[in-house]
Every structure is written in structure tokens, then in C-alpha cells.
C-alpha positions in Angstrom: -24.1 -28.4 -21.6 -27.5 -26.7 -20.2 -27.2 -23.3 -19.3 -29.1 -23.6 -15.9 -29.6 -19.7 -15.2 -31.0 -18.9 -18.6 -33.0 -22.4 -18.3 -34.3 -21.2 -15.0 -35.1 -18.0 -16.1 -36.6 -18.8 -18.9 -38.8 -21.4 -16.8 -39.9 -18.4 -14.7 -40.8 -15.7 -17.2 -43.4 -18.6 -19.1 -45.0 -19.5 -15.6 -45.2 -15.5 -14.9 -46.5 -15.3 -18.3 -48.5 -18.4 -18.8 -47.4 -18.9 -22.3 -44.0 -19.6 -25.0 -45.1 -17.5 -26.7 -45.6 -14.4 -24.5 -41.9 -14.8 -23.0 -40.4 -15.1 -26.5 -42.0 -12.3 -27.8 -40.1 -10.0 -24.7 -36.7 -11.7 -25.5 -37.5 -11.9 -29.3 -36.8 -15.3 -30.0 -38.7 -18.2 -31.6 -41.4 -19.9 -29.5 -39.7 -23.3 -30.0 -36.4 -21.8 -28.7 -38.2 -21.1 -25.4 -40.0 -24.0 -25.3 -36.6 -25.9 -25.8 -34.7 -24.2 -23.1 -37.7 -25.3 -20.3 -37.3 -28.9 -21.8 -33.8 -28.9 -21.6 -34.7 -28.0 -17.7 -36.7 -30.6 -17.7 -34.3 -33.1 -18.6 -31.7 -31.7 -16.4 -34.1 -31.7 -13.3 -35.1 -35.1 -14.7 -38.9 -33.8 -13.4 -41.4 -32.4 -15.5 -42.1 -28.8 -14.8 -45.1 -27.8 -16.9 -48.0 -29.5 -19.1 -48.4 -28.7 -22.2 -51.4 -29.0 -24.6 -52.2 -27.1 -27.7 -54.2 -24.3 -25.8 -52.8 -24.4 -21.9 -50.3 -24.8 -19.8 -49.9 -25.4 -16.4 -47.7 -26.2 -13.7 -47.0 -29.5 -12.4 -46.7 -29.7 -8.5 -42.7 -30.3 -8.7 -43.3 -27.2 -10.8 -44.9 -24.9 -8.9 -42.0 -25.4 -6.0 -39.4 -25.1 -8.4 -40.9 -22.1 -9.3 -40.7 -20.2 -5.8 -37.3 -21.6 -5.0 -35.7 -20.8 -8.6 -37.6 -16.8 -8.3 -35.5 -16.7 -5.1 -32.5 -17.8 -6.4 -32.7 -15.7 -9.3 -33.2 -12.4 -7.4 -30.2 -13.2 -5.1 -28.1 -14.0 -8.2 -29.3 -10.5 -9.4 -28.5 -8.6 -6.3 -24.7 -10.1 -6.3 -24.2 -9.1 -9.5 -25.8 -5.4 -8.1 -23.3 -5.6 -6.2 -20.2 -6.8 -7.7 -20.9 -4.3 -10.8 -21.7 -1.2 -7.6 -18.0 -2.3 -6.4 -16.6 -1.6 -9.2 -18.3 1.6 -10.0 -18.7 2.8 -6.0 -16.0 2.7 -3.1 -17.4 1.1 -0.2 -17.3 -1.1 1.9 -14.2 -2.3 4.6 -10.4 -0.9 2.6 -8.0 -3.1 4.9 -3.8 -1.5 3.9 -1.3 -2.5 5.3 1.8 0.2 5.9 5.4 0.3 7.3 6.0 1.9 10.8 7.7 4.5 9.4 5.2 5.4 6.8 2.1 5.2 8.6 3.4 7.4 11.1 5.3 10.0 8.7 2.6 10.6 5.7 0.1 7.3 5.6 -1.6 7.9 8.3 -2.7 11.4 7.3 -3.3 10.2 4.1 -6.3 7.7 4.8 -8.0 10.1 7.1 -8.5 12.3 4.4 -9.6 9.5 1.9 -12.3 8.6 3.8 -13.9 11.8 4.7 -13.7 11.8 0.6 -15.5 8.4 1.3 -17.5 8.4 3.8 -18.6 4.9 2.6 -15.4 3.2 3.1 -13.9 2.2 6.2 -10.5 1.8 6.6 -8.7 -0.9 8.1 -4.4 0.2 8.8 -2.5 -3.1 10.0 1.0 -0.8 10.5 4.2 -3.8 10.5 7.7 -4.0 9.2 7.3 -7.1 7.2 4.9 -6.8 3.5 2.1 -9.7 4.0 0.8 -11.9 1.7 -1.7 -10.1 0.0 -4.3 -12.8 -1.5 -4.2 -15.1 2.0 -4.1 -12.6 5.2 -6.8 -10.2 2.9 -5.5 -7.1 2.6 -6.3 -4.2 0.3 -3.1 -2.5 -0.5 0.0 -2.6 1.2 2.7 0.8 1.0 5.9 0.3 1.1 9.4 2.3 1.2 12.3 0.0 -0.2 15.5 0.9 -2.6 15.2 -2.5 -4.6 11.5 -3.7 -4.4 11.5 -7.5 -4.4 10.2 -9.5 -7.2 6.5 -10.6 -6.7 3.3 -10.7 -8.6 1.8 -7.7 -7.3 1.0 -4.8 -9.7 3.6 -1.2 -7.7 2.5 2.1 -8.5 5.4 4.0 -8.0 3.7 6.8 -5.1 6.9 9.5 -4.8 10.2 8.5 -4.1 12.2 10.0 -0.2 15.7 10.0 1.0 17.3 8.8 4.6 19.8 10.9 6.5 22.3 10.9 9.1 21.1 12.0 12.9 22.0 12.4 16.0 21.3 14.6 19.6 23.0 18.0 19.9 23.9 16.2 23.1 26.2 13.6 21.4 27.6 16.1 19.1 28.5 18.1 22.1 30.3 14.9 23.5 31.5 13.7 20.5 32.2 16.2 17.6 31.2 17.0 14.8 31.5 14.3 11.6 32.8 16.6 9.3 33.9 13.6 6.5 32.1 10.5 5.5 35.4 8.9 6.5 35.0 10.8 10.2 31.9 7.9 11.1 34.7 5.5 12.1 34.9 7.3 15.1 31.6 7.3 16.0 28.7 5.0 17.4 26.6 4.4 15.0 23.0 3.0 15.1 22.1 0.4 12.5 18.3 0.5 11.4 16.1 -3.1 9.9 14.2 -2.8 6.9 13.2 -4.4 4.0 15.1 -3.8 1.1 17.8 -1.7 2.6 21.4 -3.0 3.6 21.4 -3.6 7.2 25.5 -2.8 7.9 25.7 -0.2 4.9 24.8 2.7 4.6 24.6 3.5 0.5 25.3 7.7 0.7 25.2 10.6 -2.4 26.7 13.9 -2.7 27.5 16.2 -5.0 30.9 15.0 -5.0 30.5 11.4 -5.7 28.9 8.7 -3.4 30.7 6.0 -0.2 30.1 3.3 1.2 29.7 3.3 5.1 30.1 -0.1 6.8 28.4 -0.5 10.1 30.9 -3.3 11.4 29.6 -3.1 14.9 26.2 -1.3 16.9 25.2 -1.4 20.1 21.5 -0.6 19.3 20.1 -2.8 16.2 16.2 -1.5 15.5 13.6 -1.9 12.7 10.7 0.4 14.3 11.6 4.5 13.4 10.3 5.8 16.0 13.0 3.7 18.9 15.1 4.8 16.1 14.4 8.1 17.0 13.9 7.9 20.7 17.7 6.5 20.7 18.8 9.2 18.6 17.7 11.9 20.5 18.7 10.1 23.7 22.3 10.4 22.6 23.0 7.1 22.0 24.9 7.8 18.4 24.3 8.2 15.4 21.6 6.6 13.0 19.8 6.7 9.9 16.0 8.1 9.2 13.6 9.0 6.2 12.9 11.9 5.5 9.4 11.8 6.4 10.1 10.7 10.0 13.0 13.5 10.8 11.7 16.7 9.3 10.3 17.2 12.6 13.2 16.8 14.6 15.5 18.0 12.7 13.3 21.7 12.2 12.6 21.8 16.2 16.4 20.9 16.8 15.4 17.7 19.3 17.7 16.1 16.2 20.3 17.5 14.2 21.7 16.5 10.3 25.1 14.8 10.5 27.4 15.5 7.3 24.1 17.3 5.5 25.9 17.3 2.2 25.1 13.5 1.9 22.1 11.6 2.5 21.2 7.9 1.5 20.3 6.5 -2.0 17.1 6.8 -2.8 14.4 5.0 -1.8 10.3 4.7 -3.6 7.1 4.5 -1.7 4.9 1.9 -3.6 1.6 1.0 -3.5 1.2 -2.5 -4.3 -2.1 -4.6 -4.6 -2.6 -7.7 -6.1 -5.1 -7.3 -9.9 -4.9 -4.6 -12.1 -8.0 -6.1 -14.0 -11.3 -5.5 -12.7 -9.7 -3.4 -9.6 -12.6 -2.9 -7.2 -13.7 1.1 -6.9 -11.7 1.3 -3.0 -8.6 -0.4 -4.3 -8.7 2.5 -7.3 -10.2 5.2 -5.5 -7.2 4.5 -3.0 -4.3 4.2 -5.1 -5.3 7.7 -6.7 -5.9 9.5 -4.1 -2.6 8.2 -2.5 -0.7 9.4 -6.0 -2.6 12.7 -5.4 -2.3 13.1 -1.8 1.3 11.7 -0.8 3.5 12.3 -3.8 3.4 16.1 -3.3 3.5 15.7 1.0 7.0 13.2 0.1 8.2 16.1 -2.0 7.6 18.6 0.8 9.6 16.9 3.0 12.3 16.4 0.3 12.4 19.8 0.0 12.4 21.0 3.3 14.8 18.5 4.2 16.8 20.6 1.1 16.2 23.5 3.4 17.9 22.6 6.8 20.7 20.9 4.6 22.1 24.0 3.3 21.1 25.7 6.7 23.0 23.3 8.6 25.9 23.4 6.3 26.0 26.9 6.4 26.5 26.9 10.0 29.2 24.3 9.6 31.2 26.4 7.6 31.0 28.9 10.2 31.4 26.8 13.2 34.7 25.0 11.3 36.0 29.0 10.2 35.9 30.0 14.2 37.3 26.6 16.2 39.4 23.7 15.8 38.8 20.2 14.7 37.2 18.6 18.0 36.2 15.1 16.8 36.6 12.2 19.4 39.1 9.8 19.2 36.7 6.0 19.7 37.0 3.1 18.1 36.5 3.0 14.6 32.6 1.1 14.7 32.7 2.0 10.4 34.8 2.0 7.2 34.2 4.1 4.0 34.5 3.2 1.0 34.1 6.6 -1.7 33.8 6.7 -5.8 34.1 10.0 -7.1 
């Protein structure tokens, strides 16, 4: 099989140098090998490119036309090779990133802005959607998701950190309906369901120092798959719901929301960067994943730490309230069942 690119390069150099010998010398091969490469090219093209005599080479009319086109083709090929190699070594071009809504609001957008400032030759295109896209078909470089259990896929998954979700409600709701002090008390409250991949819709798997509980949410007057919609519903006093730590911390800090059952939190959720291939990963994708590990991992840990500090504050406050006043939990139609495992 003829190596067309090699034969084309050899022919171009022979025309430029004027002799087989000169090309053989610069390529550290024999004159016969150079001559054979040109002959194979002529056989493949079914066209005579060079007139040969013992003392002289001349280019045929077809050879002259082929020489001009071949130079352009080889130049384009060399440019493409340089671009491809630069893509592996220098971060540049358009970077398409998918992120789940909660992550995009809570941490990822700030990280992407900081990444772009560090890599000004990269333009970042962030698409926010709850459902993870097909990275190949939809043309994404990286997908950022949080999940208790990552679904099976052929993608490479880099864990960037972990987080927990917590239960929260507005002060107005708790003033009207009372503050739950045990997981079992949730059966007397209005529970709002949050739908997202990797998390059961009708169960809240809680963990605490004393064991774990499964709260089954049988019915719900409001359900959403968007964290900001859940925040608004909770702030409006619609009930008790679930928010990831990175989405809840601002409202818990300001008092717009109150942590419910601060001794409990939902099962750990991991945050992943997903991409298509580990082999020959281009520079923009590689540097983004490295940057997110540098930026996002400590940011998630900071959210968790602050949530824990707020929980300690709320537990102490609840202890003071319980000592001062009787249980004011209102009796409602049960909307949840609880199984506790110690």
C-alpha cells in the first residue's frame, strides 16, 4: 500500500531540490529509495510526474500542476497537525460545559469565571440542565453532576468533592406548624418533593449520629426539579423540603430558611466531572478538570463546614426552646412514614 503523504512529500522535495541525490542526503536514505517513492506515486496516480535521464530531471506538465496542489495540501496538513498538537498542550478554543442547576448556581459558575480568567484563550459555554446530556452526540466537553449513585456509562468520572442535602423550611411555616424534633414528626408536616437524577423521589434517606432513617414521602402538594424553585417554595412557607448544602447555606445564614432536624442530613452526594476519554485529552478539558479539583473541592468542603456550624447553632437553640416551652407541633394528615435503623 502506497503511503501517499510520504510519497507526496518526497516528490515535492525532489522538484524543489532538483535531484534525487540531494533529497536522499537530507533524508538520510538511499537515492534508490527516493526514486522508488516517486515511482510509486506515479503508479498510484497513473501519471508521469518527472522526466528522468542519467544527468537531468524535468517536471512534466501534469507533474508541475500536481506539485503546486501538493504543496498546498501538505501545508494544510502541517497546519492541522500543529493545531492538534497545540490543542493537547495549550488551552484554547470553545469549551462546552453542562452543569446541573443546583451546582451551576451554588459553585460551578464562579469556578468557570475564575477558570476563564486564568485561561483567556478559552471561551466557556455553560449549559444548565437537570438531565445529563450525551456528551458525544450533544458536543459537550465536560458534564458536572451531583449524585448519590452515578449511573453506569462509558464516560470517565473524576470525583471533585462531596456534599449533603439538608431539610429546611421558612420561619413562618415552622411558626404555624411547629418545629419537628424527631424524624417521626415529619409525618405531621407538609413535605415538598425534589426530583433529580440519582436521588429517590419519594424517599429521604437521612443520616445522623444515632443511625439512619428513611422518610417516605407518600404525597406532596408541590414537586420540582429546579433548586431555585424549591428555595422559593420553602421561603414562601409551602412546607419542608430538601436542598443541597451549597444551595441552602446562604438562606440558612441569613435566616430566610431554618434547618429542620439539624441532627439529620441526607445521605452523601458526590460531585463528578464527566468527560469522554482519558487518552489524548485536549488541554482545555484537562486544565478545566484540574482547575475544578483545585477550586471546587475546597469550596464544597467549605459549604459543608458552614452547614455543620449552623447545625450546631440550631441544635443548641432547639435545646433551649424545648426546655422553655412545650411541644407545639401541629397535628396534620400524615404525609410521610419513617423507618429508623440504628
